VMD Tcl script that builds the backbone (N, CA, C; Angstrom):
set m [mol new atoms 423]
animate dup $m
set s [atomselect $m all]
$s set {name element resname resid chain x y z} {
  {N N MET 1 A -63.642 5.569 -21.010}
  {CA C MET 1 A -63.071 4.313 -20.601}
  {C C MET 1 A -61.722 4.089 -21.282}
  {N N CYS 2 A -61.624 4.567 -22.453}
  {CA C CYS 2 A -60.381 4.444 -23.195}
  {C C CYS 2 A -59.267 5.210 -22.500}
  {N N SER 3 A -59.565 6.389 -21.997}
  {CA C SER 3 A -58.542 7.173 -21.312}
  {C C SER 3 A -58.150 6.546 -19.981}
  {N N ARG 4 A -59.080 5.858 -19.360}
  {CA C ARG 4 A -58.792 5.205 -18.101}
  {C C ARG 4 A -57.800 4.050 -18.303}
  {N N LEU 5 A -57.922 3.296 -19.350}
  {CA C LEU 5 A -57.004 2.199 -19.631}
  {C C LEU 5 A -55.600 2.706 -19.963}
  {N N SER 6 A -55.551 3.763 -20.725}
  {CA C SER 6 A -54.241 4.290 -21.073}
  {C C SER 6 A -53.530 4.858 -19.852}
  {N N MET 7 A -54.274 5.419 -18.918}
  {CA C MET 7 A -53.677 5.930 -17.681}
  {C C MET 7 A -53.140 4.778 -16.838}
  {N N THR 8 A -53.857 3.679 -16.764}
  {CA C THR 8 A -53.422 2.506 -16.014}
  {C C THR 8 A -52.171 1.911 -16.662}
  {N N ASN 9 A -52.177 1.817 -17.960}
  {CA C ASN 9 A -51.000 1.303 -18.667}
  {C C ASN 9 A -49.789 2.208 -18.450}
  {N N MET 10 A -50.034 3.492 -18.402}
  {CA C MET 10 A -48.949 4.442 -18.207}
  {C C MET 10 A -48.328 4.280 -16.817}
  {N N LEU 11 A -49.145 4.025 -15.808}
  {CA C LEU 11 A -48.635 3.848 -14.449}
  {C C LEU 11 A -47.870 2.536 -14.298}
  {N N LYS 12 A -48.249 1.527 -15.057}
  {CA C LYS 12 A -47.579 0.234 -14.981}
  {C C LYS 12 A -46.354 0.152 -15.885}
  {N N ASN 13 A -46.114 1.138 -16.697}
  {CA C ASN 13 A -44.986 1.142 -17.608}
  {C C ASN 13 A -43.689 1.278 -16.807}
  {N N GLU 14 A -42.806 0.309 -16.942}
  {CA C GLU 14 A -41.550 0.307 -16.171}
  {C C GLU 14 A -40.330 0.513 -17.058}
  {N N LYS 15 A -40.526 1.071 -18.210}
  {CA C LYS 15 A -39.392 1.338 -19.090}
  {C C LYS 15 A -38.480 2.367 -18.427}
  {N N GLY 16 A -37.200 2.072 -18.417}
  {CA C GLY 16 A -36.232 2.997 -17.841}
  {C C GLY 16 A -35.969 2.785 -16.363}
  {N N ALA 17 A -36.709 1.890 -15.708}
  {CA C ALA 17 A -36.509 1.659 -14.268}
  {C C ALA 17 A -35.117 1.087 -13.999}
  {N N ALA 18 A -34.663 0.183 -14.837}
  {CA C ALA 18 A -33.335 -0.410 -14.654}
  {C C ALA 18 A -32.238 0.643 -14.802}
  {N N ALA 19 A -32.421 1.568 -15.727}
  {CA C ALA 19 A -31.431 2.626 -15.916}
  {C C ALA 19 A -31.360 3.540 -14.704}
  {N N VAL 20 A -32.503 3.842 -14.111}
  {CA C VAL 20 A -32.528 4.690 -12.915}
  {C C VAL 20 A -31.878 3.968 -11.742}
  {N N GLU 21 A -32.182 2.682 -11.561}
  {CA C GLU 21 A -31.567 1.913 -10.476}
  {C C GLU 21 A -30.048 1.819 -10.666}
  {N N PHE 22 A -29.626 1.614 -11.893}
  {CA C PHE 22 A -28.196 1.553 -12.177}
  {C C PHE 22 A -27.530 2.892 -11.875}
  {N N ALA 23 A -28.176 3.980 -12.248}
  {CA C ALA 23 A -27.628 5.314 -11.994}
  {C C ALA 23 A -27.522 5.585 -10.495}
  {N N LEU 24 A -28.444 5.049 -9.708}
  {CA C LEU 24 A -28.384 5.242 -8.257}
  {C C LEU 24 A -27.269 4.407 -7.613}
  {N N LEU 25 A -27.010 3.222 -8.154}
  {CA C LEU 25 A -26.000 2.338 -7.569}
  {C C LEU 25 A -24.600 2.539 -8.147}
  {N N LEU 26 A -24.483 3.205 -9.269}
  {CA C LEU 26 A -23.183 3.371 -9.914}
  {C C LEU 26 A -22.137 4.035 -9.014}
  {N N PRO 27 A -22.433 5.130 -8.301}
  {CA C PRO 27 A -21.403 5.723 -7.435}
  {C C PRO 27 A -20.903 4.754 -6.360}
  {N N LEU 28 A -21.800 3.971 -5.784}
  {CA C LEU 28 A -21.385 2.997 -4.779}
  {C C LEU 28 A -20.495 1.919 -5.390}
  {N N LEU 29 A -20.849 1.443 -6.559}
  {CA C LEU 29 A -20.037 0.425 -7.223}
  {C C LEU 29 A -18.651 0.960 -7.589}
  {N N VAL 30 A -18.590 2.184 -8.056}
  {CA C VAL 30 A -17.304 2.795 -8.389}
  {C C VAL 30 A -16.463 2.978 -7.128}
  {N N LEU 31 A -17.074 3.386 -6.038}
  {CA C LEU 31 A -16.362 3.563 -4.771}
  {C C LEU 31 A -15.788 2.233 -4.292}
  {N N ILE 32 A -16.572 1.174 -4.384}
  {CA C ILE 32 A -16.088 -0.146 -3.978}
  {C C ILE 32 A -14.937 -0.596 -4.877}
  {N N LEU 33 A -15.072 -0.411 -6.165}
  {CA C LEU 33 A -14.020 -0.786 -7.107}
  {C C LEU 33 A -12.727 -0.014 -6.845}
  {N N MET 34 A -12.835 1.282 -6.615}
  {CA C MET 34 A -11.648 2.091 -6.332}
  {C C MET 34 A -11.019 1.686 -4.994}
  {N N GLY 35 A -11.850 1.339 -4.021}
  {CA C GLY 35 A -11.327 0.864 -2.735}
  {C C GLY 35 A -10.531 -0.413 -2.893}
  {N N ILE 36 A -11.014 -1.322 -3.702}
  {CA C ILE 36 A -10.289 -2.573 -3.957}
  {C C ILE 36 A -8.970 -2.278 -4.662}
  {N N LEU 37 A -8.997 -1.364 -5.609}
  {CA C LEU 37 A -7.784 -0.993 -6.337}
  {C C LEU 37 A -6.741 -0.370 -5.410}
  {N N VAL 38 A -7.152 0.565 -4.577}
  {CA C VAL 38 A -6.212 1.222 -3.658}
  {C C VAL 38 A -5.691 0.228 -2.626}
  {N N PHE 39 A -6.553 -0.638 -2.118}
  {CA C PHE 39 A -6.107 -1.656 -1.164}
  {C C PHE 39 A -5.029 -2.541 -1.791}
  {N N GLY 40 A -5.229 -2.928 -3.043}
  {CA C GLY 40 A -4.229 -3.737 -3.737}
  {C C GLY 40 A -2.909 -3.004 -3.895}
  {N N LEU 41 A -2.957 -1.725 -4.220}
  {CA C LEU 41 A -1.727 -0.938 -4.357}
  {C C LEU 41 A -1.007 -0.793 -3.023}
  {N N VAL 42 A -1.758 -0.540 -1.965}
  {CA C VAL 42 A -1.151 -0.395 -0.632}
  {C C VAL 42 A -0.549 -1.720 -0.186}
  {N N LEU 43 A -1.257 -2.821 -0.400}
  {CA C LEU 43 A -0.727 -4.133 -0.031}
  {C C LEU 43 A 0.539 -4.449 -0.825}
  {N N ASN 44 A 0.546 -4.138 -2.100}
  {CA C ASN 44 A 1.742 -4.355 -2.918}
  {C C ASN 44 A 2.925 -3.547 -2.377}
  {N N ASN 45 A 2.693 -2.293 -2.025}
  {CA C ASN 45 A 3.775 -1.468 -1.475}
  {C C ASN 45 A 4.247 -1.999 -0.132}
  {N N TYR 46 A 3.326 -2.489 0.696}
  {CA C TYR 46 A 3.723 -3.058 1.984}
  {C C TYR 46 A 4.601 -4.288 1.768}
  {N N LEU 47 A 4.241 -5.144 0.829}
  {CA C LEU 47 A 5.051 -6.322 0.547}
  {C C LEU 47 A 6.430 -5.930 0.015}
  {N N GLU 48 A 6.477 -4.884 -0.790}
  {CA C GLU 48 A 7.765 -4.403 -1.320}
  {C C GLU 48 A 8.671 -3.898 -0.193}
  {N N ILE 49 A 8.132 -3.085 0.719}
  {CA C ILE 49 A 9.000 -2.563 1.788}
  {C C ILE 49 A 9.369 -3.651 2.781}
  {N N THR 50 A 8.513 -4.648 2.960}
  {CA C THR 50 A 8.854 -5.775 3.821}
  {C C THR 50 A 10.008 -6.561 3.215}
  {N N HIS 51 A 9.954 -6.767 1.916}
  {CA C HIS 51 A 11.050 -7.464 1.234}
  {C C HIS 51 A 12.344 -6.648 1.323}
  {N N ALA 52 A 12.239 -5.336 1.182}
  {CA C ALA 52 A 13.424 -4.473 1.283}
  {C C ALA 52 A 14.029 -4.553 2.680}
  {N N ALA 53 A 13.189 -4.529 3.710}
  {CA C ALA 53 A 13.697 -4.604 5.091}
  {C C ALA 53 A 14.376 -5.950 5.346}
  {N N ARG 54 A 13.782 -7.021 4.870}
  {CA C ARG 54 A 14.377 -8.353 5.072}
  {C C ARG 54 A 15.699 -8.507 4.329}
  {N N GLU 55 A 15.729 -8.015 3.104}
  {CA C GLU 55 A 16.970 -8.096 2.330}
  {C C GLU 55 A 18.056 -7.228 2.973}
  {N N GLY 56 A 17.681 -6.052 3.441}
  {CA C GLY 56 A 18.642 -5.168 4.099}
  {C C GLY 56 A 19.210 -5.772 5.367}
  {N N VAL 57 A 18.345 -6.357 6.193}
  {CA C VAL 57 A 18.832 -6.933 7.453}
  {C C VAL 57 A 19.678 -8.177 7.192}
  {N N ARG 58 A 19.388 -8.883 6.122}
  {CA C ARG 58 A 20.216 -10.043 5.776}
  {C C ARG 58 A 21.644 -9.604 5.482}
  {N N TRP 59 A 21.786 -8.519 4.709}
  {CA C TRP 59 A 23.126 -8.014 4.393}
  {C C TRP 59 A 23.777 -7.367 5.610}
  {N N ALA 60 A 23.001 -6.710 6.440}
  {CA C ALA 60 A 23.560 -6.105 7.653}
  {C C ALA 60 A 24.070 -7.181 8.609}
  {N N SER 61 A 23.389 -8.320 8.655}
  {CA C SER 61 A 23.833 -9.407 9.537}
  {C C SER 61 A 25.123 -10.053 9.035}
  {N N LEU 62 A 25.424 -9.847 7.756}
  {CA C LEU 62 A 26.675 -10.371 7.190}
  {C C LEU 62 A 27.813 -9.351 7.293}
  {N N ARG 63 A 27.612 -8.318 8.094}
  {CA C ARG 63 A 28.590 -7.260 8.376}
  {C C ARG 63 A 28.901 -6.394 7.166}
  {N N ALA 64 A 27.899 -6.107 6.358}
  {CA C ALA 64 A 28.073 -5.185 5.235}
  {C C ALA 64 A 27.987 -3.753 5.755}
  {N N SER 65 A 28.569 -2.813 5.035}
  {CA C SER 65 A 28.477 -1.414 5.437}
  {C C SER 65 A 27.039 -0.926 5.228}
  {N N PHE 66 A 26.695 0.162 5.885}
  {CA C PHE 66 A 25.336 0.679 5.792}
  {C C PHE 66 A 25.002 1.100 4.362}
  {N N ALA 67 A 25.981 1.606 3.628}
  {CA C ALA 67 A 25.747 1.989 2.232}
  {C C ALA 67 A 25.402 0.764 1.388}
  {N N GLU 68 A 26.090 -0.353 1.629}
  {CA C GLU 68 A 25.783 -1.588 0.909}
  {C C GLU 68 A 24.403 -2.122 1.284}
  {N N VAL 69 A 24.083 -2.045 2.567}
  {CA C VAL 69 A 22.774 -2.505 3.044}
  {C C VAL 69 A 21.664 -1.699 2.369}
  {N N GLU 70 A 21.838 -0.394 2.324}
  {CA C GLU 70 A 20.827 0.472 1.703}
  {C C GLU 70 A 20.704 0.176 0.206}
  {N N ALA 71 A 21.817 -0.042 -0.456}
  {CA C ALA 71 A 21.786 -0.351 -1.893}
  {C C ALA 71 A 21.077 -1.676 -2.150}
  {N N LYS 72 A 21.354 -2.693 -1.350}
  {CA C LYS 72 A 20.710 -4.003 -1.523}
  {C C LYS 72 A 19.215 -3.910 -1.237}
  {N N ALA 73 A 18.835 -3.147 -0.222}
  {CA C ALA 73 A 17.416 -2.996 0.106}
  {C C ALA 73 A 16.675 -2.284 -1.024}
  {N N LYS 74 A 17.283 -1.248 -1.571}
  {CA C LYS 74 A 16.651 -0.509 -2.671}
  {C C LYS 74 A 16.528 -1.380 -3.924}
  {N N THR 75 A 17.509 -2.228 -4.152}
  {CA C THR 75 A 17.455 -3.136 -5.292}
  {C C THR 75 A 16.343 -4.169 -5.108}
  {N N ALA 76 A 16.079 -4.556 -3.861}
  {CA C ALA 76 A 15.067 -5.573 -3.580}
  {C C ALA 76 A 13.645 -5.058 -3.761}
  {N N ALA 77 A 13.462 -3.742 -3.775}
  {CA C ALA 77 A 12.118 -3.158 -3.903}
  {C C ALA 77 A 12.105 -2.120 -5.021}
  {N N PRO 78 A 12.133 -2.556 -6.275}
  {CA C PRO 78 A 12.194 -1.598 -7.378}
  {C C PRO 78 A 10.890 -0.814 -7.586}
  {N N GLY 79 A 9.780 -1.302 -7.049}
  {CA C GLY 79 A 8.503 -0.623 -7.244}
  {C C GLY 79 A 8.256 0.528 -6.293}
  {N N ILE 80 A 9.179 0.757 -5.384}
  {CA C ILE 80 A 9.024 1.812 -4.379}
  {C C ILE 80 A 9.669 3.097 -4.876}
  {N N ASP 81 A 8.985 4.204 -4.644}
  {CA C ASP 81 A 9.564 5.521 -4.919}
  {C C ASP 81 A 10.408 5.878 -3.701}
  {N N TRP 82 A 11.719 5.687 -3.800}
  {CA C TRP 82 A 12.595 5.850 -2.640}
  {C C TRP 82 A 12.748 7.300 -2.198}
  {N N THR 83 A 12.223 8.250 -2.965}
  {CA C THR 83 A 12.214 9.636 -2.481}
  {C C THR 83 A 11.154 9.812 -1.398}
  {N N GLN 84 A 10.190 8.882 -1.334}
  {CA C GLN 84 A 9.128 8.920 -0.329}
  {C C GLN 84 A 9.382 7.938 0.813}
  {N N ALA 85 A 10.528 7.261 0.792}
  {CA C ALA 85 A 10.818 6.220 1.785}
  {C C ALA 85 A 12.085 6.557 2.563}
  {N N THR 86 A 12.146 6.029 3.787}
  {CA C THR 86 A 13.365 6.149 4.593}
  {C C THR 86 A 13.767 4.762 5.069}
  {N N LEU 87 A 15.062 4.522 5.105}
  {CA C LEU 87 A 15.604 3.258 5.569}
  {C C LEU 87 A 16.495 3.552 6.765}
  {N N THR 88 A 16.245 2.892 7.881}
  {CA C THR 88 A 16.997 3.109 9.116}
  {C C THR 88 A 17.625 1.797 9.560}
  {N N ILE 89 A 18.910 1.846 9.895}
  {CA C ILE 89 A 19.628 0.674 10.383}
  {C C ILE 89 A 20.052 0.979 11.818}
  {N N SER 90 A 19.704 0.089 12.732}
  {CA C SER 90 A 20.034 0.350 14.140}
  {C C SER 90 A 20.518 -0.926 14.826}
  {N N GLY 91 A 21.240 -0.730 15.903}
  {CA C GLY 91 A 21.698 -1.838 16.729}
  {C C GLY 91 A 23.178 -2.121 16.647}
  {N N VAL 92 A 23.837 -1.716 15.557}
  {CA C VAL 92 A 25.260 -1.979 15.393}
  {C C VAL 92 A 25.921 -0.768 14.749}
  {N N PRO 93 A 27.255 -0.650 14.904}
  {CA C PRO 93 A 27.956 0.469 14.246}
  {C C PRO 93 A 28.123 0.186 12.758}
  {N N ASP 94 A 28.561 1.195 12.034}
  {CA C ASP 94 A 28.783 1.054 10.593}
  {C C ASP 94 A 30.272 0.924 10.322}
  {N N PRO 95 A 30.755 -0.117 9.751}
  {CA C PRO 95 A 30.154 -1.435 9.553}
  {C C PRO 95 A 30.282 -2.275 10.820}
  {N N PRO 96 A 29.464 -3.299 10.967}
  {CA C PRO 96 A 29.581 -4.166 12.146}
  {C C PRO 96 A 30.936 -4.883 12.154}
  {N N THR 97 A 31.449 -5.101 13.330}
  {CA C THR 97 A 32.736 -5.790 13.466}
  {C C THR 97 A 32.509 -7.173 14.053}
  {N N GLU 98 A 33.603 -7.908 14.203}
  {CA C GLU 98 A 33.498 -9.243 14.791}
  {C C GLU 98 A 33.014 -9.176 16.238}
  {N N ALA 99 A 33.307 -8.070 16.910}
  {CA C ALA 99 A 32.862 -7.894 18.288}
  {C C ALA 99 A 31.343 -7.773 18.384}
  {N N ASP 100 A 30.689 -7.410 17.280}
  {CA C ASP 100 A 29.233 -7.271 17.269}
  {C C ASP 100 A 28.518 -8.585 16.967}
  {N N GLN 101 A 29.287 -9.657 16.771}
  {CA C GLN 101 A 28.679 -10.940 16.427}
  {C C GLN 101 A 27.689 -11.355 17.512}
  {N N GLY 102 A 26.494 -11.722 17.101}
  {CA C GLY 102 A 25.448 -12.135 18.037}
  {C C GLY 102 A 24.517 -11.005 18.446}
  {N N ASN 103 A 24.934 -9.774 18.221}
  {CA C ASN 103 A 24.068 -8.637 18.551}
  {C C ASN 103 A 22.980 -8.488 17.482}
  {N N PRO 104 A 21.792 -8.065 17.892}
  {CA C PRO 104 A 20.731 -7.889 16.888}
  {C C PRO 104 A 20.909 -6.592 16.093}
  {N N VAL 105 A 20.623 -6.661 14.811}
  {CA C VAL 105 A 20.608 -5.487 13.946}
  {C C VAL 105 A 19.197 -5.389 13.373}
  {N N THR 106 A 18.670 -4.170 13.297}
  {CA C THR 106 A 17.313 -3.948 12.806}
  {C C THR 106 A 17.342 -2.994 11.627}
  {N N VAL 107 A 16.615 -3.356 10.582}
  {CA C VAL 107 A 16.436 -2.479 9.427}
  {C C VAL 107 A 14.949 -2.143 9.359}
  {N N THR 108 A 14.652 -0.853 9.352}
  {CA C THR 108 A 13.267 -0.373 9.298}
  {C C THR 108 A 13.089 0.453 8.032}
  {N N VAL 109 A 12.037 0.152 7.291}
  {CA C VAL 109 A 11.700 0.909 6.087}
  {C C VAL 109 A 10.340 1.560 6.322}
  {N N THR 110 A 10.283 2.871 6.142}
  {CA C THR 110 A 9.046 3.635 6.291}
  {C C THR 110 A 8.729 4.261 4.943}
  {N N TYR 111 A 7.465 4.146 4.522}
  {CA C TYR 111 A 7.074 4.615 3.189}
  {C C TYR 111 A 5.801 5.446 3.281}
  {N N ASP 112 A 5.825 6.610 2.652}
  {CA C ASP 112 A 4.659 7.495 2.615}
  {C C ASP 112 A 3.838 7.155 1.379}
  {N N ILE 113 A 2.650 6.598 1.583}
  {CA C ILE 113 A 1.807 6.195 0.456}
  {C C ILE 113 A 0.777 7.258 0.106}
  {N N GLY 114 A 0.938 8.456 0.608}
  {CA C GLY 114 A -0.010 9.531 0.349}
  {C C GLY 114 A -0.180 9.838 -1.119}
  {N N ALA 115 A 0.877 9.702 -1.903}
  {CA C ALA 115 A 0.796 9.998 -3.333}
  {C C ALA 115 A -0.123 9.014 -4.049}
  {N N ILE 116 A -0.203 7.792 -3.565}
  {CA C ILE 116 A -1.057 6.785 -4.197}
  {C C ILE 116 A -2.522 7.083 -3.899}
  {N N THR 117 A -2.841 7.250 -2.624}
  {CA C THR 117 A -4.243 7.427 -2.253}
  {C C THR 117 A -4.782 8.792 -2.639}
  {N N ALA 118 A -3.927 9.772 -2.816}
  {CA C ALA 118 A -4.399 11.099 -3.207}
  {C C ALA 118 A -5.007 11.090 -4.603}
  {N N LEU 119 A -4.621 10.116 -5.406}
  {CA C LEU 119 A -5.167 10.019 -6.751}
  {C C LEU 119 A -6.644 9.643 -6.759}
  {N N TYR 120 A -7.113 9.074 -5.669}
  {CA C TYR 120 A -8.458 8.530 -5.651}
  {C C TYR 120 A -9.406 9.298 -4.741}
  {N N GLY 121 A -9.109 10.551 -4.464}
  {CA C GLY 121 A -9.990 11.467 -3.753}
  {C C GLY 121 A -10.687 10.908 -2.535}
  {N N PRO 122 A -11.973 10.521 -2.658}
  {CA C PRO 122 A -12.736 10.105 -1.489}
  {C C PRO 122 A -12.191 8.848 -0.819}
  {N N ILE 123 A -11.456 8.033 -1.552}
  {CA C ILE 123 A -10.899 6.815 -0.965}
  {C C ILE 123 A -9.846 7.170 0.085}
  {N N GLN 124 A -9.165 8.293 -0.078}
  {CA C GLN 124 A -8.099 8.669 0.844}
  {C C GLN 124 A -8.621 8.815 2.263}
  {N N SER 125 A -9.881 9.214 2.422}
  {CA C SER 125 A -10.436 9.368 3.768}
  {C C SER 125 A -10.589 8.019 4.467}
  {N N LEU 126 A -10.563 6.920 3.725}
  {CA C LEU 126 A -10.658 5.596 4.332}
  {C C LEU 126 A -9.349 5.173 4.991}
  {N N PHE 127 A -8.255 5.841 4.643}
  {CA C PHE 127 A -6.948 5.519 5.206}
  {C C PHE 127 A -6.533 6.637 6.151}
  {N N PRO 128 A -6.676 6.443 7.465}
  {CA C PRO 128 A -6.349 7.519 8.400}
  {C C PRO 128 A -4.865 7.879 8.395}
  {N N SER 129 A -4.003 6.917 8.108}
  {CA C SER 129 A -2.573 7.166 8.075}
  {C C SER 129 A -2.048 6.819 6.692}
  {N N THR 130 A -1.163 7.640 6.185}
  {CA C THR 130 A -0.610 7.363 4.865}
  {C C THR 130 A 0.831 6.868 4.944}
  {N N ILE 131 A 1.244 6.421 6.115}
  {CA C ILE 131 A 2.604 5.927 6.313}
  {C C ILE 131 A 2.525 4.434 6.628}
  {N N ILE 132 A 3.308 3.637 5.894}
  {CA C ILE 132 A 3.419 2.219 6.231}
  {C C ILE 132 A 4.869 1.932 6.605}
  {N N THR 133 A 5.049 1.028 7.555}
  {CA C THR 133 A 6.373 0.726 8.087}
  {C C THR 133 A 6.561 -0.778 8.190}
  {N N SER 134 A 7.758 -1.225 7.902}
  {CA C SER 134 A 8.105 -2.624 8.073}
  {C C SER 134 A 9.515 -2.685 8.647}
  {N N ALA 135 A 9.716 -3.603 9.586}
  {CA C ALA 135 A 11.028 -3.747 10.213}
  {C C ALA 135 A 11.410 -5.225 10.264}
  {N N ALA 136 A 12.691 -5.485 10.196}
  {CA C ALA 136 A 13.216 -6.850 10.297}
  {C C ALA 136 A 14.443 -6.817 11.194}
  {N N THR 137 A 14.566 -7.832 12.045}
  {CA C THR 137 A 15.693 -7.931 12.978}
  {C C THR 137 A 16.361 -9.288 12.816}
  {N N GLN 138 A 17.682 -9.255 12.864}
  {CA C GLN 138 A 18.460 -10.494 12.747}
  {C C GLN 138 A 19.758 -10.325 13.515}
  {N N ARG 139 A 20.351 -11.412 13.962}
  {CA C ARG 139 A 21.623 -11.332 14.676}
  {C C ARG 139 A 22.788 -11.264 13.694}
  {N N VAL 140 A 23.799 -10.500 14.083}
  {CA C VAL 140 A 25.012 -10.363 13.248}
  {C C VAL 140 A 25.772 -11.698 13.301}
  {N N GLU 141 A 26.172 -12.147 12.135}
  {CA C GLU 141 A 26.926 -13.426 12.068}
  {C C GLU 141 A 28.408 -13.200 12.173}
}
mol reanalyze $m
mol bondsrecalc $m
mol representation Tube
mol addrep $m
């Protein structure tokens, strides 16, 4: 009878159950945490390139040369690795003239975020495209 009680107590012993449950859920929790981190980085980069496009088109609408527009856009987004980005100005000649007044000018910034998501291995598969683009259009003054 003594052995029967000890066997019952042994089956009801739940020591270590929390550790096993935690070990089973830890990969999922880490994946969710890394997803939130990468999403924040991608959103930050999108906001940076949007600001660069808006600042660039503002200067382009004031009839600045394309070199000045590119310099102002790059200054507006210091967190961007500009070796991975392209800036395109379209709609007017370089530099815009008084004859171009009223014509729309567009500045498009394209950024390859592959370097960011590659750091997080499995998270990269959640992003089918690693290119983000932002464009801004304004009339030449």
